C-alpha positions as CSV (number, residue, x, y, z in Angstrom):
1,X,19.8,-19.6,18.9
2,X,19.4,-21.8,16.3
3,X,15.8,-22.2,16.9
4,X,15.5,-17.9,16.9
5,X,16.8,-18.2,13.6
6,X,14.4,-21.1,12.4
7,X,11.6,-18.9,13.6
8,X,13.1,-15.6,11.9
9,X,13.1,-17.4,8.3
10,X,10.2,-19.1,8.9
11,X,8.0,-15.8,9.2
12,X,9.3,-13.8,6.8
13,X,8.7,-16.9,4.7
14,X,5.4,-16.8,5.9
15,X,5.0,-13.1,4.9
16,X,6.3,-13.6,1.6
17,X,3.9,-16.3,0.8
18,X,0.5,-14.2,1.7
19,X,1.9,-10.9,-0.2
20,X,1.7,-10.8,-3.7
21,X,4.4,-13.3,-5.6
22,X,4.1,-10.5,-8.6
23,X,2.6,-7.8,-9.6
24,X,0.3,-8.2,-12.9
25,X,1.4,-6.9,-16.4
26,X,-0.8,-3.8,-16.3
27,X,0.6,-2.0,-19.5
28,X,-1.5,1.1,-18.3
29,X,-0.1,2.0,-15.2
30,X,3.3,2.2,-14.4
31,X,3.8,0.7,-10.7
32,X,6.0,-0.7,-7.9
33,X,5.9,-2.0,-4.7
34,X,8.1,-2.8,-1.8
35,X,8.2,-4.3,1.5
36,X,10.7,-3.7,4.4
37,X,10.1,-5.9,7.8
38,X,10.7,-4.6,10.7
39,X,14.3,-5.5,12.1
40,X,13.2,-7.2,15.5
41,X,11.5,-10.5,14.4
42,X,8.6,-10.7,17.1
43,X,7.8,-7.5,15.5
44,X,7.0,-8.5,11.8
45,X,4.0,-7.6,11.4
46,X,0.4,-7.7,8.9
47,X,1.1,-4.8,6.0
48,X,-0.1,-6.0,2.7
49,X,-0.4,-4.1,-0.6
50,X,-2.2,-5.7,-3.9
51,X,-2.6,-4.6,-7.3
52,X,-5.5,-5.8,-9.3
53,X,-6.1,-5.3,-13.2
54,X,-10.1,-5.3,-13.5
55,X,-11.8,-6.5,-17.1
56,X,-13.0,-3.5,-17.6
57,X,-9.5,-1.3,-17.7
58,X,-9.6,-0.2,-14.1
59,X,-6.5,-0.6,-12.0
60,X,-7.2,-1.1,-7.8
61,X,-4.3,-1.0,-5.7
62,X,-5.0,-1.7,-2.2
63,X,-2.7,-1.2,0.9
64,X,-3.0,-1.9,4.6
65,X,-2.1,-2.7,7.8
66,X,-3.2,-5.1,11.1
67,X,-2.5,-3.9,14.3
68,X,0.3,-5.3,16.6
69,X,2.5,-7.7,15.4
70,X,3.6,-11.6,15.5
71,X,2.3,-14.7,13.8
72,X,-1.3,-14.1,14.3
73,X,-1.4,-10.6,12.4
74,X,0.7,-12.2,9.7
75,X,-2.3,-14.6,9.4
76,X,-5.1,-12.0,9.5
77,X,-3.3,-9.5,7.2
78,X,-3.4,-12.4,4.6
79,X,-7.1,-13.5,5.0
80,X,-7.5,-9.7,4.6
81,X,-5.7,-9.7,1.3
82,X,-7.2,-12.1,-0.1
83,X,-10.7,-10.8,0.5
84,X,-10.0,-7.4,-0.7
85,X,-8.5,-9.0,-3.8
86,X,-11.8,-10.6,-4.4
87,X,-14.1,-7.8,-3.9
88,X,-11.6,-5.9,-6.1
89,X,-12.3,-8.0,-8.9
90,X,-16.5,-7.6,-8.6
91,X,-16.9,-4.3,-6.7
92,X,-16.7,-0.8,-8.8
93,X,-16.5,1.5,-6.1
94,X,-14.2,1.8,-3.4
95,X,-16.1,2.6,-0.4
96,X,-18.7,-0.3,-1.5
97,X,-15.3,-2.8,-1.2
98,X,-14.5,-1.2,2.3
99,X,-18.3,-1.9,3.2
100,X,-18.1,-5.4,2.6
101,X,-14.6,-5.7,4.1
102,X,-15.9,-4.6,7.3
103,X,-18.2,-7.2,7.0
104,X,-15.5,-9.7,6.6
105,X,-13.3,-8.1,9.3
106,X,-15.6,-8.2,12.0
107,X,-16.0,-12.5,11.6
108,X,-11.6,-12.5,11.5
109,X,-10.7,-12.2,15.4
110,X,-7.4,-9.7,14.8
111,X,-8.8,-8.2,11.9
112,X,-10.5,-5.2,13.5
113,X,-9.4,-2.0,13.9
114,X,-6.8,-2.6,10.6
115,X,-6.7,0.1,8.1
116,X,-7.0,0.0,4.4
117,X,-7.1,2.1,1.6
118,X,-8.4,1.4,-1.8
119,X,-7.4,3.7,-5.2
120,X,-8.9,3.0,-8.3
121,X,-7.4,4.3,-11.4
122,X,-10.2,4.8,-14.2
123,X,-7.5,4.7,-17.4
124,X,-8.4,8.4,-17.9
125,X,-7.8,11.4,-15.4
126,X,-10.2,10.6,-12.9
127,X,-9.3,8.4,-9.7
128,X,-11.6,7.2,-6.8
129,X,-10.1,6.2,-3.3
130,X,-11.8,5.3,-0.1
131,X,-10.0,4.5,3.3
132,X,-10.4,2.9,6.3
133,X,-8.6,4.8,9.0
134,X,-5.3,4.6,6.6
135,X,-2.8,7.7,5.8
136,X,-3.7,9.7,3.0
137,X,-2.4,9.3,-0.3
138,X,0.5,11.3,-1.5
139,X,-0.1,12.8,-4.7
140,X,3.0,13.9,-6.7
141,X,1.9,16.3,-9.9
142,X,3.8,15.7,-13.0
143,X,3.5,19.8,-13.6
144,X,4.8,20.4,-9.9
145,X,3.8,20.4,-6.3
146,X,2.2,17.8,-4.7
147,X,-1.1,17.3,-2.6
148,X,-2.2,14.8,0.2
149,X,-5.7,12.7,-0.6
150,X,-7.5,13.2,2.7
151,X,-11.3,12.5,1.0
152,X,-12.7,9.1,1.5
153,X,-11.8,8.8,4.6
154,X,-13.5,6.8,7.1
155,X,-12.9,4.7,10.5
156,X,-10.5,1.9,10.7
157,X,-12.1,-2.1,9.6
158,X,-14.8,-3.1,11.3
159,X,-15.5,0.3,12.9
160,X,-19.2,1.2,12.7
161,X,-19.2,4.7,10.6
162,X,-19.8,6.1,7.0
163,X,-18.0,4.7,3.9
164,X,-17.8,7.3,1.2
165,X,-15.7,7.2,-1.8
166,X,-14.2,10.3,-3.1
167,X,-12.9,11.0,-6.8
168,X,-10.1,13.1,-7.6
169,X,-8.5,14.4,-10.7
170,X,-4.8,13.8,-11.8
171,X,-3.1,14.0,-15.0
172,X,-0.9,11.4,-16.8
173,X,2.7,10.7,-15.5
174,X,1.3,12.3,-12.1
175,X,2.9,9.6,-9.2
176,X,0.8,8.4,-6.7
177,X,2.4,7.5,-3.5
178,X,0.7,4.3,-0.9
179,X,2.6,3.4,2.1
180,X,1.7,2.3,5.7
181,X,2.4,4.1,8.7
182,X,5.9,2.9,9.6
183,X,7.0,5.3,7.0
184,X,5.9,8.3,8.5
185,X,5.5,7.5,12.0
186,X,8.9,9.0,14.0
187,X,8.6,10.2,17.5
188,X,11.1,13.3,17.0
189,X,9.3,14.6,13.7
190,X,5.7,15.5,12.2
191,X,4.3,13.6,9.8
192,X,3.8,16.7,7.6
193,X,7.4,17.0,7.6
194,X,8.3,13.7,6.7
195,X,5.5,13.6,3.7
196,X,7.0,17.0,2.5
197,X,10.5,15.4,2.0
198,X,9.1,12.4,0.4
199,X,7.3,14.3,-1.7
200,X,10.3,16.6,-3.1
201,X,12.6,13.2,-3.1
202,X,9.9,11.6,-5.6
203,X,9.3,15.1,-7.5
204,X,13.4,14.9,-7.8
205,X,13.3,11.2,-8.7
206,X,10.0,11.5,-11.3
207,X,12.4,10.4,-14.2
208,X,13.1,7.3,-12.8
209,X,11.2,3.9,-12.6
210,X,8.7,3.8,-10.6
211,X,10.7,0.5,-9.0
212,X,13.5,2.9,-8.6
213,X,11.5,5.7,-6.7
214,X,9.8,3.3,-4.4
215,X,13.5,1.7,-3.2
216,X,14.7,5.1,-2.7
217,X,11.6,5.9,-0.5
218,X,12.2,3.1,1.8
219,X,16.1,3.7,1.7
220,X,15.9,7.1,2.7
221,X,12.8,7.3,4.8
222,X,12.2,3.9,6.2
223,X,16.1,3.0,7.6
224,X,14.9,4.3,11.5
225,X,11.3,2.7,10.9
226,X,10.0,1.4,14.0
227,X,7.4,-1.0,12.0
228,X,6.9,-2.8,9.1
229,X,6.6,-0.8,5.8
230,X,5.1,-0.6,2.5
231,X,5.5,1.3,-0.5
232,X,3.6,1.2,-3.4
233,X,4.3,3.9,-6.0
234,X,1.9,4.4,-9.2
235,X,2.6,6.3,-12.1
236,X,-0.7,6.6,-14.8
237,X,-0.1,6.2,-18.4
238,X,-2.8,7.4,-21.1
239,X,-2.9,4.0,-22.9
240,X,-1.7,0.3,-22.5
241,X,1.6,-0.2,-23.8
242,X,4.3,-3.4,-23.3
243,X,6.7,-0.5,-22.3
244,X,5.3,0.3,-19.0
245,X,4.6,-3.3,-17.6
246,X,4.6,-3.7,-14.3
247,X,7.9,-4.4,-12.2
248,X,8.1,-7.0,-9.4
249,X,7.5,-6.6,-6.1
250,X,10.5,-6.1,-3.9
251,X,10.7,-9.4,-1.7
252,X,10.7,-8.9,2.1
253,X,14.3,-7.9,3.4
254,X,15.3,-7.5,7.1
255,X,18.6,-7.4,8.8
256,X,19.1,-8.1,12.0
257,X,21.4,-7.0,14.3
């Protein structure tokens, strides 16, 4: 039993080391990231997130998920996260990022069939997005209502297929929620119904900081998740200000029965 405890702690520590130690202080985009590890140590997986502040004032948010669970998947996650971070700094098109990441993933055993989504905000009111088999972005509008951004979607990483970026408009103070499929996969409920409830929750909590919104989504909707869960909440602002410095991410938390 003591050995099991050591293994559990070691896996959680490994996940922490491979995720961002803190989000960068981007003053024009309020954001927060939350990660909840699966309760079963044998099912800890390869969900990841990252946020990059480009020198051209674009903000890039990347969320991904490696297929399977275990040490190997956690290691693959770290490699994909490092590669996508480097690509986000040099490439200004989400689809091009994923095309290069396809090539990288094809040479990393266990990286094939991973999903990833790249969201790029340009500091105005236009966003671009591309997805490799990842669940759609949730866009909760400050003026009311919400939508799922289904455009820009392509096959999973390292799978042949077309990659194209899509653009869409947003307004200042709209809220974006990126997530991994552990948040929405339930045997007894439809994905659409869960996302409608999450959108309503986010809209009701819109006056709260992104950190509180993300924590609320995790607490309310991920308690019975059968997988790891990542939630990233972003709220674009129209100018850079220290008032909007990003909150540090919440480190992986696991409760074992």
